[in-house]
One Martini backbone bead per residue (centre of mass of N, CA, C, O) as a GRO file, in nm:
protein
  165
    1MET     BB    1   1.474   2.393   0.646
    2PHE     BB    2   1.713   2.254   0.782
    3SER     BB    3   1.549   2.079   0.986
    4LEU     BB    4   1.400   1.917   0.771
    5PHE     BB    5   1.647   1.795   0.635
    6ALA     BB    6   1.763   1.665   0.892
    7SER     BB    7   1.519   1.483   0.948
    8VAL     BB    8   1.523   1.322   0.685
    9THR     BB    9   1.813   1.221   0.710
   10LEU     BB   10   1.783   1.083   0.986
   11ALA     BB   11   1.557   0.890   0.903
   12GLY     BB   12   1.723   0.747   0.684
   13LEU     BB   13   1.943   0.643   0.877
   14LEU     BB   14   1.763   0.491   1.087
   15PHE     BB   15   1.588   0.318   0.851
   16GLY     BB   16   1.762   0.254   0.581
   17CYS     BB   17   1.705   0.447   0.343
   18THR     BB   18   1.710   0.431  -0.007
   19ILE     BB   19   1.784   0.628  -0.296
   20GLN     BB   20   1.662   0.587  -0.634
   21THR     BB   21   1.740   0.682  -0.968
   22THR     BB   22   1.530   0.617  -1.265
   23ASN     BB   23   1.460   0.535  -1.635
   24GLN     BB   24   1.482   0.212  -1.585
   25TYR     BB   25   1.180   0.018  -1.586
   26GLU     BB   26   0.976  -0.246  -1.418
   27ALA     BB   27   0.646  -0.374  -1.354
   28THR     BB   28   0.495  -0.642  -1.162
   29ALA     BB   29   0.187  -0.854  -1.157
   30ARG     BB   30   0.104  -1.150  -1.001
   31THR     BB   31  -0.178  -1.331  -1.079
   32THR     BB   32  -0.368  -1.563  -0.858
   33TYR     BB   33  -0.533  -1.871  -0.873
   34THR     BB   34  -0.652  -2.086  -0.592
   35TRP     BB   35  -0.719  -2.404  -0.491
   36GLN     BB   36  -0.832  -2.480  -0.156
   37VAL     BB   37  -0.778  -2.721   0.113
   38ARG     BB   38  -0.902  -2.830   0.422
   39TYR     BB   39  -0.751  -3.041   0.667
   40TYR     BB   40  -0.885  -3.225   0.934
   41ALA     BB   41  -0.802  -3.423   1.218
   42ASN     BB   42  -1.086  -3.334   1.320
   43GLN     BB   43  -1.406  -3.210   1.409
   44SER     BB   44  -1.324  -2.920   1.533
   45ARG     BB   45  -1.172  -2.718   1.334
   46ARG     BB   46  -0.892  -2.635   1.414
   47ASP     BB   47  -0.612  -2.477   1.318
   48LYS     BB   48  -0.397  -2.681   1.450
   49ASP     BB   49  -0.569  -2.932   1.290
   50GLU     BB   50  -0.450  -2.829   1.011
   51ARG     BB   51  -0.428  -2.851   0.649
   52LEU     BB   52  -0.296  -2.733   0.343
   53GLU     BB   53  -0.415  -2.749  -0.003
   54SER     BB   54  -0.296  -2.704  -0.324
   55LEU     BB   55  -0.434  -2.795  -0.634
   56VAL     BB   56  -0.501  -2.538  -0.830
   57SER     BB   57  -0.352  -2.305  -1.077
   58THR     BB   58  -0.337  -1.959  -1.194
   59SER     BB   59  -0.141  -1.726  -1.401
   60LEU     BB   60  -0.049  -1.367  -1.433
   61VAL     BB   61   0.135  -1.113  -1.607
   62ASN     BB   62   0.174  -0.784  -1.524
   63ARG     BB   63   0.277  -0.485  -1.720
   64ASN     BB   64   0.267  -0.159  -1.656
   65GLY     BB   65  -0.068  -0.176  -1.685
   66GLU     BB   66  -0.096  -0.374  -1.909
   67LYS     BB   67  -0.259  -0.582  -2.115
   68PRO     BB   68  -0.262  -0.901  -2.132
   69GLU     BB   69  -0.319  -1.132  -2.372
   70SER     BB   70  -0.436  -1.367  -2.150
   71ALA     BB   71  -0.660  -1.212  -2.047
   72VAL     BB   72  -0.995  -1.251  -1.884
   73ILE     BB   73  -0.989  -1.061  -1.629
   74GLY     BB   74  -1.078  -0.723  -1.651
   75PRO     BB   75  -1.027  -0.483  -1.474
   76ASP     BB   76  -0.997  -0.415  -1.163
   77ASP     BB   77  -0.999  -0.192  -0.889
   78LYS     BB   78  -0.657  -0.207  -0.934
   79GLY     BB   79  -0.581  -0.265  -1.249
   80LEU     BB   80  -0.608  -0.579  -1.280
   81TRP     BB   81  -0.529  -0.880  -1.432
   82TRP     BB   82  -0.674  -1.208  -1.507
   83PRO     BB   83  -0.709  -1.523  -1.517
   84ALA     BB   84  -0.836  -1.803  -1.546
   85ILE     BB   85  -1.029  -2.006  -1.382
   86PRO     BB   86  -0.983  -2.281  -1.240
   87PRO     BB   87  -1.080  -2.579  -1.198
   88LYS     BB   88  -1.263  -2.740  -0.993
   89PRO     BB   89  -1.219  -2.969  -0.776
   90LEU     BB   90  -1.264  -3.288  -0.740
   91LEU     BB   91  -1.353  -3.518  -0.517
   92ASP     BB   92  -1.131  -3.721  -0.592
   93GLU     BB   93  -0.891  -3.526  -0.543
   94ILE     BB   94  -0.951  -3.468  -0.246
   95GLU     BB   95  -0.952  -3.767  -0.142
   96LYS     BB   96  -0.658  -3.844  -0.232
   97ARG     BB   97  -0.532  -3.633  -0.002
   98GLN     BB   98  -0.672  -3.779   0.217
   99ARG     BB   99  -0.665  -3.881   0.530
  100PRO     BB  100  -0.817  -4.111   0.732
  101TYR     BB  101  -0.853  -3.881   0.985
  102GLU     BB  102  -0.990  -3.683   0.782
  103THR     BB  103  -1.138  -3.374   0.694
  104ALA     BB  104  -1.298  -3.183   0.437
  105SER     BB  105  -1.324  -2.902   0.278
  106PRO     BB  106  -1.429  -2.694   0.078
  107PRO     BB  107  -1.332  -2.533  -0.179
  108GLU     BB  108  -1.112  -2.251  -0.219
  109LEU     BB  109  -1.084  -1.933  -0.369
  110LEU     BB  110  -0.782  -1.777  -0.435
  111GLN     BB  111  -0.615  -1.458  -0.413
  112LYS     BB  112  -0.305  -1.334  -0.567
  113VAL     BB  113  -0.036  -1.084  -0.522
  114GLU     BB  114   0.277  -1.010  -0.693
  115TYR     BB  115   0.523  -0.768  -0.652
  116GLN     BB  116   0.754  -0.609  -0.897
  117ILE     BB  117   1.078  -0.451  -0.945
  118SER     BB  118   1.276  -0.325  -1.218
  119TYR     BB  119   1.613  -0.180  -1.227
  120ASN     BB  120   1.858   0.046  -1.308
  121ASN     BB  121   2.197   0.008  -1.149
  122GLY     BB  122   2.389   0.093  -1.365
  123GLU     BB  123   2.519  -0.223  -1.455
  124LYS     BB  124   2.250  -0.328  -1.313
  125ILE     BB  125   1.976  -0.538  -1.246
  126VAL     BB  126   1.706  -0.484  -1.023
  127SER     BB  127   1.504  -0.709  -0.816
  128LEU     BB  128   1.200  -0.628  -0.630
  129PRO     BB  129   0.985  -0.609  -0.401
  130THR     BB  130   0.646  -0.481  -0.370
  131ASN     BB  131   0.365  -0.268  -0.428
  132HIS     BB  132   0.084  -0.129  -0.546
  133ASP     BB  133   0.172   0.171  -0.551
  134VAL     BB  134   0.426   0.129  -0.722
  135TYR     BB  135   0.296  -0.003  -0.963
  136ARG     BB  136   0.116   0.244  -1.038
  137GLU     BB  137   0.343   0.450  -1.081
  138VAL     BB  138   0.474   0.297  -1.312
  139ALA     BB  139   0.225   0.286  -1.499
  140LYS     BB  140   0.218   0.602  -1.531
  141ALA     BB  141   0.532   0.646  -1.623
  142TYR     BB  142   0.606   0.449  -1.861
  143PRO     BB  143   0.502   0.579  -2.134
  144THR     BB  144   0.724   0.837  -2.075
  145ARG     BB  145   0.976   0.764  -1.898
  146THR     BB  146   0.971   0.866  -1.620
  147PRO     BB  147   1.150   0.944  -1.375
  148LEU     BB  148   1.240   0.764  -1.071
  149GLU     BB  149   1.196   0.763  -0.720
  150LEU     BB  150   1.334   0.523  -0.503
  151THR     BB  151   1.231   0.362  -0.204
  152LEU     BB  152   1.397   0.174   0.009
  153GLY     BB  153   1.417  -0.066   0.223
  154VAL     BB  154   1.527  -0.267   0.435
  155ASP     BB  155   1.832  -0.355   0.315
  156ASP     BB  156   1.735  -0.323   0.014
  157ASN     BB  157   1.469  -0.553  -0.023
  158SER     BB  158   1.281  -0.309  -0.122
  159VAL     BB  159   1.002  -0.120  -0.256
  160GLU     BB  160   0.806   0.148  -0.107
  161LYS     BB  161   0.862   0.387  -0.326
  162ALA     BB  162   0.727   0.605  -0.597
  163GLU     BB  163   0.856   0.895  -0.777
  164PRO     BB  164   0.845   1.149  -0.968
  165ARG     BB  165   1.101   1.375  -1.121
   0.00000   0.00000   0.00000
């Protein structure tokens, strides 16, 4: 038992992980749809000869796994709700951003999710980026306000893990 405890403590010291326990927390997942166009400097369509333009996007904030009022799509297979898909850019919009020597790809619809957790740390509220697993743990714990043990990442700049206490 002692060697296991020593190993966990040593790993925490080596990797800089801090553990925070809190019963006041909120997790968000910002879901975003974005229409993107690739503009190529020549006909080769090589990555180094391209630039990306984001033309139009829509976003929606999910909180603690609950359905947002303005959700249109979902929940998806990760339990997330999505906004309405923005209108596909018109050819005129694409051509307006195109430089004379470029060719444009057809617009691509991208999906992006940004996760964040906010928690009470004594006198202040801390907000840090996190991942899907932490978001789901908060979503499960939030209705009963179960205290969570949060494992912070390197330099305490993210939350890597959340476990009920």
